[in-house]
C-alpha positions as a printed NumPy array, in Angstrom:
array([[  4.331,  -2.32 , -10.852],
       [  1.163,  -1.584,  -8.931],
       [ -1.368,   0.972, -10.099],
       [ -2.688,   3.813,  -7.907],
       [ -5.836,   2.701,  -6.106],
       [ -4.641,  -0.884,  -5.624],
       [ -5.784,  -2.143,  -2.213],
       [ -3.03 ,  -3.614,  -0.025],
       [ -2.482,  -5.242,   3.366],
       [  0.698,  -4.577,   5.304],
       [  2.895,  -7.589,   6.15 ],
       [  5.685,  -5.7  ,   7.954],
       [  5.656,  -2.814,  10.421],
       [  1.905,  -2.128,  10.452],
       [  1.155,  -5.84 ,   9.93 ],
       [ -2.498,  -6.553,   9.162],
       [ -3.459,  -2.921,   8.461],
       [ -5.193,  -2.429,   5.114],
       [ -4.639,   0.517,   2.82 ],
       [ -4.317,   1.778,  -0.739],
       [ -1.474,   2.57 ,  -3.122],
       [ -1.524,   6.329,  -3.764],
       [  1.385,   6.546,  -6.229],
       [  4.77 ,   5.116,  -7.156],
       [  7.779,   7.255,  -6.259],
       [ 10.381,   8.361,  -8.805],
       [ 13.006,   6.29 ,  -6.99 ],
       [ 14.954,   3.711,  -8.985],
       [ 13.692,   1.255,  -6.371],
       [ 10.098,   0.041,  -6.472],
       [  8.764,   2.284,  -3.691],
       [  5.137,   3.297,  -3.244],
       [  3.299,   5.982,  -1.282],
       [  0.595,   4.212,   0.72 ],
       [ -2.429,   5.484,   2.631],
       [ -3.402,   3.155,   5.46 ],
       [ -6.917,   2.842,   6.888],
       [ -5.652,   4.267,  10.204],
       [ -4.833,   7.563,   8.441],
       [ -1.067,   7.094,   8.185],
       [  0.704,   7.824,   4.881],
       [  4.028,   6.072,   4.343],
       [  6.522,   4.98 ,   1.708],
       [  7.191,   1.242,   1.424],
       [  8.529,  -1.327,  -0.968],
       [  6.586,  -4.35 ,  -2.226],
       [  8.072,  -6.657,   0.425],
       [  6.223,  -4.703,   3.147],
       [  2.717,  -5.394,   1.815],
       [  0.615,  -7.67 ,  -0.376],
       [ -1.874,  -6.477,  -2.999],
       [ -5.502,  -7.469,  -2.405],
       [ -8.339,  -8.126,  -4.816],
       [-10.188,  -4.88 ,  -5.599],
       [-13.247,  -5.799,  -3.486],
       [-11.31 ,  -6.658,  -0.293],
       [-10.054,  -3.257,   0.876],
       [-12.006,  -1.428,   3.551],
       [-10.522,   1.969,   2.748],
       [-12.257,   5.011,   1.455]])
């Protein structure tokens, strides 16, 4: 389970776009609300992105 604030990089859909985990949903599946650096908020599972080291995200 990823913690809020974890930097990520998308590997599907918005491939290559960096972002941040905002929160985990209450779904029985491991789904997360993400905020991407292009301003888009979306819900995705862990197969759609990879977590980055804390210093690698360029999000604010």
